[in-house]
C-alpha positions as CSV (number, residue, x, y, z in Angstrom):
1,X,160.3,243.3,4.5
2,X,158.9,240.4,2.4
3,X,160.0,238.9,-1.1
4,X,158.7,240.5,-3.9
5,X,157.7,238.6,-7.3
6,X,157.8,240.9,-10.5
7,X,156.0,239.2,-13.4
8,X,156.9,240.9,-16.6
9,X,153.9,240.0,-19.0
10,X,151.5,241.6,-16.2
11,X,154.0,244.7,-15.7
12,X,153.5,245.1,-19.5
13,X,150.0,245.0,-19.5
14,X,149.7,247.0,-16.5
15,X,152.1,249.7,-17.8
16,X,149.8,250.2,-20.9
17,X,146.9,250.7,-18.9
18,X,148.4,252.8,-16.5
19,X,149.4,255.4,-18.9
20,X,145.8,255.1,-21.0
21,X,144.1,255.9,-17.8
22,X,146.6,258.3,-17.4
23,X,145.5,260.2,-20.1
24,X,142.0,259.5,-20.3
25,X,140.8,260.3,-17.0
26,X,143.5,262.7,-15.2
27,X,143.7,264.4,-19.0
28,X,140.2,265.0,-18.6
29,X,140.2,267.1,-16.1
30,X,142.2,269.5,-18.2
31,X,140.8,271.2,-21.6
32,X,142.0,270.1,-24.5
33,X,145.0,271.9,-25.8
34,X,146.1,273.1,-22.4
35,X,149.4,273.0,-21.3
36,X,148.7,271.1,-18.3
37,X,146.9,268.4,-20.7
38,X,149.9,268.8,-23.2
39,X,152.3,267.5,-20.7
40,X,150.4,264.8,-19.4
41,X,150.1,263.6,-23.0
42,X,153.9,264.1,-23.4
43,X,154.6,262.2,-20.3
44,X,152.8,259.6,-21.1
45,X,154.0,259.1,-24.6
46,X,157.6,259.7,-24.2
47,X,158.2,258.5,-20.7
48,X,159.1,254.9,-19.3
49,X,157.5,253.5,-16.7
50,X,159.9,251.2,-15.0
51,X,159.7,248.1,-12.1
52,X,162.9,248.0,-10.0
53,X,163.3,245.5,-7.1
54,X,166.2,244.9,-4.8
55,X,165.8,241.2,-3.1
56,X,168.8,242.0,-0.9
57,X,166.9,243.2,2.2
58,X,169.5,244.2,4.2
59,X,170.9,246.6,2.0
60,X,169.9,250.1,0.5
61,X,172.0,249.4,-2.7
62,X,169.1,250.1,-4.8
63,X,168.4,253.2,-2.9
64,X,172.0,253.8,-3.0
65,X,172.2,253.7,-6.3
66,X,169.4,256.1,-6.8
67,X,171.6,259.0,-5.2
68,X,168.9,258.7,-2.4
69,X,170.2,259.3,1.2
70,X,167.1,258.5,2.9
71,X,164.9,255.8,1.8
72,X,162.0,257.0,3.9
73,X,161.5,260.2,1.4
74,X,161.0,257.3,-1.8
């Protein structure tokens, strides 16, 4: 395991780019007005992208708080 540095400004830019690419690229795989495309657009406009970091490497507290019993499944 190694430390992870999360830069808030970079994350905010990346988040916007990720959702824009999601709707532009993945969305273009589906016809305009289709249920699949509408779902992608709804998720991109209403969901939040989050970064969760737990620097306590010997603990599974972050995963435990999410209710995960097997972190290999995450």
